[in-house]
Chimera marker file (.cmm) of the C-alpha trace (Angstrom):
<marker_set name="trace">
<marker id="1" x="0.000" y="0.000" z="0.000" r="1" g="1" b="0" radius="0.5"/>
<marker id="2" x="2.883" y="2.441" z="0.626" r="1" g="1" b="0" radius="0.5"/>
<marker id="3" x="5.631" y="3.345" z="-1.869" r="1" g="1" b="0" radius="0.5"/>
<marker id="4" x="8.779" y="1.261" z="-1.552" r="1" g="1" b="0" radius="0.5"/>
<marker id="5" x="12.297" y="2.377" z="-0.705" r="1" g="1" b="0" radius="0.5"/>
<marker id="6" x="15.028" y="1.323" z="-3.145" r="1" g="1" b="0" radius="0.5"/>
<marker id="7" x="15.858" y="-1.452" z="-0.670" r="1" g="1" b="0" radius="0.5"/>
<marker id="8" x="12.338" y="-2.860" z="-1.130" r="1" g="1" b="0" radius="0.5"/>
<marker id="9" x="10.993" y="-1.895" z="2.308" r="1" g="1" b="0" radius="0.5"/>
<marker id="10" x="7.746" y="0.119" z="2.409" r="1" g="1" b="0" radius="0.5"/>
<marker id="11" x="7.993" y="3.834" z="3.124" r="1" g="1" b="0" radius="0.5"/>
<marker id="12" x="5.993" y="5.150" z="6.075" r="1" g="1" b="0" radius="0.5"/>
<marker id="13" x="3.323" y="7.754" z="5.231" r="1" g="1" b="0" radius="0.5"/>
<marker id="14" x="4.709" y="11.279" z="5.302" r="1" g="1" b="0" radius="0.5"/>
<marker id="15" x="2.898" y="14.321" z="6.682" r="1" g="1" b="0" radius="0.5"/>
<marker id="16" x="3.231" y="15.965" z="3.253" r="1" g="1" b="0" radius="0.5"/>
<marker id="17" x="1.047" y="13.275" z="1.729" r="1" g="1" b="0" radius="0.5"/>
<marker id="18" x="-1.591" y="13.699" z="4.440" r="1" g="1" b="0" radius="0.5"/>
<marker id="19" x="-1.504" y="17.483" z="4.060" r="1" g="1" b="0" radius="0.5"/>
<marker id="20" x="-1.938" y="17.201" z="0.311" r="1" g="1" b="0" radius="0.5"/>
<marker id="21" x="-4.893" y="14.875" z="0.879" r="1" g="1" b="0" radius="0.5"/>
<marker id="22" x="-6.473" y="17.406" z="3.244" r="1" g="1" b="0" radius="0.5"/>
<marker id="23" x="-5.857" y="20.120" z="0.671" r="1" g="1" b="0" radius="0.5"/>
<marker id="24" x="-7.467" y="18.039" z="-2.080" r="1" g="1" b="0" radius="0.5"/>
<marker id="25" x="-10.435" y="17.313" z="0.191" r="1" g="1" b="0" radius="0.5"/>
<marker id="26" x="-10.880" y="21.036" z="0.925" r="1" g="1" b="0" radius="0.5"/>
<marker id="27" x="-10.757" y="21.760" z="-2.817" r="1" g="1" b="0" radius="0.5"/>
<marker id="28" x="-13.391" y="19.130" z="-3.522" r="1" g="1" b="0" radius="0.5"/>
<marker id="29" x="-15.714" y="20.528" z="-0.851" r="1" g="1" b="0" radius="0.5"/>
<marker id="30" x="-15.240" y="24.206" z="-1.747" r="1" g="1" b="0" radius="0.5"/>
<marker id="31" x="-18.324" y="25.838" z="-3.234" r="1" g="1" b="0" radius="0.5"/>
<marker id="32" x="-17.189" y="29.216" z="-4.516" r="1" g="1" b="0" radius="0.5"/>
<marker id="33" x="-14.261" y="30.440" z="-6.589" r="1" g="1" b="0" radius="0.5"/>
<marker id="34" x="-12.833" y="32.292" z="-3.590" r="1" g="1" b="0" radius="0.5"/>
<marker id="35" x="-12.964" y="29.240" z="-1.348" r="1" g="1" b="0" radius="0.5"/>
<marker id="36" x="-11.309" y="27.069" z="-4.002" r="1" g="1" b="0" radius="0.5"/>
<marker id="37" x="-8.520" y="29.573" z="-4.504" r="1" g="1" b="0" radius="0.5"/>
<marker id="38" x="-8.013" y="30.028" z="-0.744" r="1" g="1" b="0" radius="0.5"/>
<marker id="39" x="-7.912" y="26.271" z="-0.222" r="1" g="1" b="0" radius="0.5"/>
<marker id="40" x="-5.479" y="25.854" z="-3.118" r="1" g="1" b="0" radius="0.5"/>
<marker id="41" x="-3.305" y="28.809" z="-2.001" r="1" g="1" b="0" radius="0.5"/>
<marker id="42" x="-3.909" y="30.561" z="-5.316" r="1" g="1" b="0" radius="0.5"/>
<marker id="43" x="-4.637" y="34.225" z="-5.819" r="1" g="1" b="0" radius="0.5"/>
<marker id="44" x="-7.270" y="35.370" z="-8.291" r="1" g="1" b="0" radius="0.5"/>
<marker id="45" x="-5.728" y="37.936" z="-10.627" r="1" g="1" b="0" radius="0.5"/>
<marker id="46" x="-7.545" y="40.806" z="-12.300" r="1" g="1" b="0" radius="0.5"/>
<marker id="47" x="-7.727" y="40.255" z="-16.064" r="1" g="1" b="0" radius="0.5"/>
<marker id="48" x="-7.466" y="43.983" z="-16.784" r="1" g="1" b="0" radius="0.5"/>
<marker id="49" x="-4.523" y="45.148" z="-14.639" r="1" g="1" b="0" radius="0.5"/>
<marker id="50" x="-2.944" y="41.851" z="-13.559" r="1" g="1" b="0" radius="0.5"/>
<marker id="51" x="-3.028" y="42.634" z="-9.833" r="1" g="1" b="0" radius="0.5"/>
<marker id="52" x="-4.630" y="40.292" z="-7.294" r="1" g="1" b="0" radius="0.5"/>
<marker id="53" x="-8.284" y="40.947" z="-6.525" r="1" g="1" b="0" radius="0.5"/>
<marker id="54" x="-9.496" y="40.884" z="-2.947" r="1" g="1" b="0" radius="0.5"/>
<marker id="55" x="-12.741" y="39.646" z="-1.497" r="1" g="1" b="0" radius="0.5"/>
<marker id="56" x="-14.849" y="41.862" z="-3.792" r="1" g="1" b="0" radius="0.5"/>
<marker id="57" x="-14.514" y="41.445" z="-7.543" r="1" g="1" b="0" radius="0.5"/>
<marker id="58" x="-16.704" y="41.655" z="-10.625" r="1" g="1" b="0" radius="0.5"/>
<marker id="59" x="-17.172" y="39.038" z="-13.297" r="1" g="1" b="0" radius="0.5"/>
<marker id="60" x="-17.521" y="40.484" z="-16.764" r="1" g="1" b="0" radius="0.5"/>
<marker id="61" x="-19.313" y="38.569" z="-19.505" r="1" g="1" b="0" radius="0.5"/>
<marker id="62" x="-18.471" y="40.774" z="-22.458" r="1" g="1" b="0" radius="0.5"/>
<marker id="63" x="-16.174" y="39.769" z="-25.274" r="1" g="1" b="0" radius="0.5"/>
<marker id="64" x="-14.169" y="37.749" z="-22.787" r="1" g="1" b="0" radius="0.5"/>
<marker id="65" x="-15.129" y="36.313" z="-19.435" r="1" g="1" b="0" radius="0.5"/>
<marker id="66" x="-13.003" y="37.825" z="-16.714" r="1" g="1" b="0" radius="0.5"/>
<marker id="67" x="-12.735" y="38.622" z="-12.991" r="1" g="1" b="0" radius="0.5"/>
<marker id="68" x="-11.816" y="42.256" z="-12.300" r="1" g="1" b="0" radius="0.5"/>
<marker id="69" x="-11.587" y="45.019" z="-9.707" r="1" g="1" b="0" radius="0.5"/>
<marker id="70" x="-14.453" y="47.507" z="-9.661" r="1" g="1" b="0" radius="0.5"/>
<marker id="71" x="-12.453" y="50.283" z="-11.324" r="1" g="1" b="0" radius="0.5"/>
<marker id="72" x="-10.978" y="47.904" z="-13.892" r="1" g="1" b="0" radius="0.5"/>
<marker id="73" x="-14.494" y="46.673" z="-14.681" r="1" g="1" b="0" radius="0.5"/>
<marker id="74" x="-15.575" y="50.285" z="-15.255" r="1" g="1" b="0" radius="0.5"/>
<marker id="75" x="-12.627" y="50.905" z="-17.574" r="1" g="1" b="0" radius="0.5"/>
<marker id="76" x="-13.368" y="47.656" z="-19.413" r="1" g="1" b="0" radius="0.5"/>
<marker id="77" x="-17.009" y="48.641" z="-19.955" r="1" g="1" b="0" radius="0.5"/>
<marker id="78" x="-15.978" y="52.112" z="-21.134" r="1" g="1" b="0" radius="0.5"/>
<marker id="79" x="-13.498" y="50.602" z="-23.595" r="1" g="1" b="0" radius="0.5"/>
<marker id="80" x="-16.157" y="48.206" z="-24.931" r="1" g="1" b="0" radius="0.5"/>
<marker id="81" x="-18.642" y="51.073" z="-25.338" r="1" g="1" b="0" radius="0.5"/>
<marker id="82" x="-16.062" y="53.188" z="-27.205" r="1" g="1" b="0" radius="0.5"/>
<marker id="83" x="-15.313" y="50.291" z="-29.567" r="1" g="1" b="0" radius="0.5"/>
<marker id="84" x="-19.027" y="49.768" z="-30.220" r="1" g="1" b="0" radius="0.5"/>
<marker id="85" x="-19.508" y="53.508" z="-30.856" r="1" g="1" b="0" radius="0.5"/>
<marker id="86" x="-16.545" y="53.591" z="-33.278" r="1" g="1" b="0" radius="0.5"/>
<marker id="87" x="-17.981" y="50.601" z="-35.160" r="1" g="1" b="0" radius="0.5"/>
<marker id="88" x="-21.409" y="52.262" z="-35.337" r="1" g="1" b="0" radius="0.5"/>
<marker id="89" x="-19.847" y="55.482" z="-36.709" r="1" g="1" b="0" radius="0.5"/>
<marker id="90" x="-17.917" y="53.507" z="-39.351" r="1" g="1" b="0" radius="0.5"/>
<marker id="91" x="-21.126" y="51.787" z="-40.478" r="1" g="1" b="0" radius="0.5"/>
<marker id="92" x="-23.021" y="55.097" z="-40.635" r="1" g="1" b="0" radius="0.5"/>
<marker id="93" x="-20.203" y="56.804" z="-42.576" r="1" g="1" b="0" radius="0.5"/>
<marker id="94" x="-20.208" y="53.966" z="-45.117" r="1" g="1" b="0" radius="0.5"/>
<marker id="95" x="-23.984" y="54.175" z="-45.486" r="1" g="1" b="0" radius="0.5"/>
<marker id="96" x="-23.802" y="57.960" z="-45.855" r="1" g="1" b="0" radius="0.5"/>
<marker id="97" x="-21.141" y="57.713" z="-48.564" r="1" g="1" b="0" radius="0.5"/>
<marker id="98" x="-23.182" y="55.076" z="-50.390" r="1" g="1" b="0" radius="0.5"/>
<marker id="99" x="-26.337" y="57.222" z="-50.285" r="1" g="1" b="0" radius="0.5"/>
<marker id="100" x="-24.447" y="60.278" z="-51.554" r="1" g="1" b="0" radius="0.5"/>
<marker id="101" x="-23.120" y="58.263" z="-54.459" r="1" g="1" b="0" radius="0.5"/>
<marker id="102" x="-26.521" y="56.665" z="-55.204" r="1" g="1" b="0" radius="0.5"/>
<marker id="103" x="-28.460" y="59.943" z="-55.252" r="1" g="1" b="0" radius="0.5"/>
<marker id="104" x="-25.625" y="62.128" z="-56.598" r="1" g="1" b="0" radius="0.5"/>
<marker id="105" x="-25.763" y="64.578" z="-53.706" r="1" g="1" b="0" radius="0.5"/>
<marker id="106" x="-23.022" y="66.472" z="-51.930" r="1" g="1" b="0" radius="0.5"/>
<marker id="107" x="-20.567" y="69.178" z="-52.882" r="1" g="1" b="0" radius="0.5"/>
<marker id="108" x="-17.746" y="68.488" z="-55.321" r="1" g="1" b="0" radius="0.5"/>
<marker id="109" x="-15.214" y="71.280" z="-55.629" r="1" g="1" b="0" radius="0.5"/>
<marker id="110" x="-13.903" y="70.505" z="-59.120" r="1" g="1" b="0" radius="0.5"/>
<marker id="111" x="-17.380" y="70.491" z="-60.717" r="1" g="1" b="0" radius="0.5"/>
<marker id="112" x="-18.471" y="73.803" z="-59.136" r="1" g="1" b="0" radius="0.5"/>
<marker id="113" x="-15.372" y="75.877" z="-59.853" r="1" g="1" b="0" radius="0.5"/>
<marker id="114" x="-15.293" y="77.434" z="-63.370" r="1" g="1" b="0" radius="0.5"/>
<link id1="1" id2="2" r="1" g="1" b="0" radius="0.2"/>
<link id1="2" id2="3" r="1" g="1" b="0" radius="0.2"/>
<link id1="3" id2="4" r="1" g="1" b="0" radius="0.2"/>
<link id1="4" id2="5" r="1" g="1" b="0" radius="0.2"/>
<link id1="5" id2="6" r="1" g="1" b="0" radius="0.2"/>
<link id1="6" id2="7" r="1" g="1" b="0" radius="0.2"/>
<link id1="7" id2="8" r="1" g="1" b="0" radius="0.2"/>
<link id1="8" id2="9" r="1" g="1" b="0" radius="0.2"/>
<link id1="9" id2="10" r="1" g="1" b="0" radius="0.2"/>
<link id1="10" id2="11" r="1" g="1" b="0" radius="0.2"/>
<link id1="11" id2="12" r="1" g="1" b="0" radius="0.2"/>
<link id1="12" id2="13" r="1" g="1" b="0" radius="0.2"/>
<link id1="13" id2="14" r="1" g="1" b="0" radius="0.2"/>
<link id1="14" id2="15" r="1" g="1" b="0" radius="0.2"/>
<link id1="15" id2="16" r="1" g="1" b="0" radius="0.2"/>
<link id1="16" id2="17" r="1" g="1" b="0" radius="0.2"/>
<link id1="17" id2="18" r="1" g="1" b="0" radius="0.2"/>
<link id1="18" id2="19" r="1" g="1" b="0" radius="0.2"/>
<link id1="19" id2="20" r="1" g="1" b="0" radius="0.2"/>
<link id1="20" id2="21" r="1" g="1" b="0" radius="0.2"/>
<link id1="21" id2="22" r="1" g="1" b="0" radius="0.2"/>
<link id1="22" id2="23" r="1" g="1" b="0" radius="0.2"/>
<link id1="23" id2="24" r="1" g="1" b="0" radius="0.2"/>
<link id1="24" id2="25" r="1" g="1" b="0" radius="0.2"/>
<link id1="25" id2="26" r="1" g="1" b="0" radius="0.2"/>
<link id1="26" id2="27" r="1" g="1" b="0" radius="0.2"/>
<link id1="27" id2="28" r="1" g="1" b="0" radius="0.2"/>
<link id1="28" id2="29" r="1" g="1" b="0" radius="0.2"/>
<link id1="29" id2="30" r="1" g="1" b="0" radius="0.2"/>
<link id1="30" id2="31" r="1" g="1" b="0" radius="0.2"/>
<link id1="31" id2="32" r="1" g="1" b="0" radius="0.2"/>
<link id1="32" id2="33" r="1" g="1" b="0" radius="0.2"/>
<link id1="33" id2="34" r="1" g="1" b="0" radius="0.2"/>
<link id1="34" id2="35" r="1" g="1" b="0" radius="0.2"/>
<link id1="35" id2="36" r="1" g="1" b="0" radius="0.2"/>
<link id1="36" id2="37" r="1" g="1" b="0" radius="0.2"/>
<link id1="37" id2="38" r="1" g="1" b="0" radius="0.2"/>
<link id1="38" id2="39" r="1" g="1" b="0" radius="0.2"/>
<link id1="39" id2="40" r="1" g="1" b="0" radius="0.2"/>
<link id1="40" id2="41" r="1" g="1" b="0" radius="0.2"/>
<link id1="41" id2="42" r="1" g="1" b="0" radius="0.2"/>
<link id1="42" id2="43" r="1" g="1" b="0" radius="0.2"/>
<link id1="43" id2="44" r="1" g="1" b="0" radius="0.2"/>
<link id1="44" id2="45" r="1" g="1" b="0" radius="0.2"/>
<link id1="45" id2="46" r="1" g="1" b="0" radius="0.2"/>
<link id1="46" id2="47" r="1" g="1" b="0" radius="0.2"/>
<link id1="47" id2="48" r="1" g="1" b="0" radius="0.2"/>
<link id1="48" id2="49" r="1" g="1" b="0" radius="0.2"/>
<link id1="49" id2="50" r="1" g="1" b="0" radius="0.2"/>
<link id1="50" id2="51" r="1" g="1" b="0" radius="0.2"/>
<link id1="51" id2="52" r="1" g="1" b="0" radius="0.2"/>
<link id1="52" id2="53" r="1" g="1" b="0" radius="0.2"/>
<link id1="53" id2="54" r="1" g="1" b="0" radius="0.2"/>
<link id1="54" id2="55" r="1" g="1" b="0" radius="0.2"/>
<link id1="55" id2="56" r="1" g="1" b="0" radius="0.2"/>
<link id1="56" id2="57" r="1" g="1" b="0" radius="0.2"/>
<link id1="57" id2="58" r="1" g="1" b="0" radius="0.2"/>
<link id1="58" id2="59" r="1" g="1" b="0" radius="0.2"/>
<link id1="59" id2="60" r="1" g="1" b="0" radius="0.2"/>
<link id1="60" id2="61" r="1" g="1" b="0" radius="0.2"/>
<link id1="61" id2="62" r="1" g="1" b="0" radius="0.2"/>
<link id1="62" id2="63" r="1" g="1" b="0" radius="0.2"/>
<link id1="63" id2="64" r="1" g="1" b="0" radius="0.2"/>
<link id1="64" id2="65" r="1" g="1" b="0" radius="0.2"/>
<link id1="65" id2="66" r="1" g="1" b="0" radius="0.2"/>
<link id1="66" id2="67" r="1" g="1" b="0" radius="0.2"/>
<link id1="67" id2="68" r="1" g="1" b="0" radius="0.2"/>
<link id1="68" id2="69" r="1" g="1" b="0" radius="0.2"/>
<link id1="69" id2="70" r="1" g="1" b="0" radius="0.2"/>
<link id1="70" id2="71" r="1" g="1" b="0" radius="0.2"/>
<link id1="71" id2="72" r="1" g="1" b="0" radius="0.2"/>
<link id1="72" id2="73" r="1" g="1" b="0" radius="0.2"/>
<link id1="73" id2="74" r="1" g="1" b="0" radius="0.2"/>
<link id1="74" id2="75" r="1" g="1" b="0" radius="0.2"/>
<link id1="75" id2="76" r="1" g="1" b="0" radius="0.2"/>
<link id1="76" id2="77" r="1" g="1" b="0" radius="0.2"/>
<link id1="77" id2="78" r="1" g="1" b="0" radius="0.2"/>
<link id1="78" id2="79" r="1" g="1" b="0" radius="0.2"/>
<link id1="79" id2="80" r="1" g="1" b="0" radius="0.2"/>
<link id1="80" id2="81" r="1" g="1" b="0" radius="0.2"/>
<link id1="81" id2="82" r="1" g="1" b="0" radius="0.2"/>
<link id1="82" id2="83" r="1" g="1" b="0" radius="0.2"/>
<link id1="83" id2="84" r="1" g="1" b="0" radius="0.2"/>
<link id1="84" id2="85" r="1" g="1" b="0" radius="0.2"/>
<link id1="85" id2="86" r="1" g="1" b="0" radius="0.2"/>
<link id1="86" id2="87" r="1" g="1" b="0" radius="0.2"/>
<link id1="87" id2="88" r="1" g="1" b="0" radius="0.2"/>
<link id1="88" id2="89" r="1" g="1" b="0" radius="0.2"/>
<link id1="89" id2="90" r="1" g="1" b="0" radius="0.2"/>
<link id1="90" id2="91" r="1" g="1" b="0" radius="0.2"/>
<link id1="91" id2="92" r="1" g="1" b="0" radius="0.2"/>
<link id1="92" id2="93" r="1" g="1" b="0" radius="0.2"/>
<link id1="93" id2="94" r="1" g="1" b="0" radius="0.2"/>
<link id1="94" id2="95" r="1" g="1" b="0" radius="0.2"/>
<link id1="95" id2="96" r="1" g="1" b="0" radius="0.2"/>
<link id1="96" id2="97" r="1" g="1" b="0" radius="0.2"/>
<link id1="97" id2="98" r="1" g="1" b="0" radius="0.2"/>
<link id1="98" id2="99" r="1" g="1" b="0" radius="0.2"/>
<link id1="99" id2="100" r="1" g="1" b="0" radius="0.2"/>
<link id1="100" id2="101" r="1" g="1" b="0" radius="0.2"/>
<link id1="101" id2="102" r="1" g="1" b="0" radius="0.2"/>
<link id1="102" id2="103" r="1" g="1" b="0" radius="0.2"/>
<link id1="103" id2="104" r="1" g="1" b="0" radius="0.2"/>
<link id1="104" id2="105" r="1" g="1" b="0" radius="0.2"/>
<link id1="105" id2="106" r="1" g="1" b="0" radius="0.2"/>
<link id1="106" id2="107" r="1" g="1" b="0" radius="0.2"/>
<link id1="107" id2="108" r="1" g="1" b="0" radius="0.2"/>
<link id1="108" id2="109" r="1" g="1" b="0" radius="0.2"/>
<link id1="109" id2="110" r="1" g="1" b="0" radius="0.2"/>
<link id1="110" id2="111" r="1" g="1" b="0" radius="0.2"/>
<link id1="111" id2="112" r="1" g="1" b="0" radius="0.2"/>
<link id1="112" id2="113" r="1" g="1" b="0" radius="0.2"/>
<link id1="113" id2="114" r="1" g="1" b="0" radius="0.2"/>
</marker_set>
């Protein structure tokens, strides 16, 4: 049942093995992300700034799923909104240019100057 020494005798159980079993048991029984990370001695890192988050963090379900600080979450949302606004403006500019070409409207300097 125990690992063998090179001489063939069984090794006695070590406290490290028992501690790792207790750690694995705590991980299996943990219910939340924070409890799992505390039991596994891991730190949850913010996806925006890379610093560890504390007890209060936000999960963002935008283009990527992430755990962030409150301020980082605000910056992330602002960045997403700016990207969406830029995309909307590009679409509207393309539509406007297409309509001007279709209906032959707009000012052209070379045609108006004698």
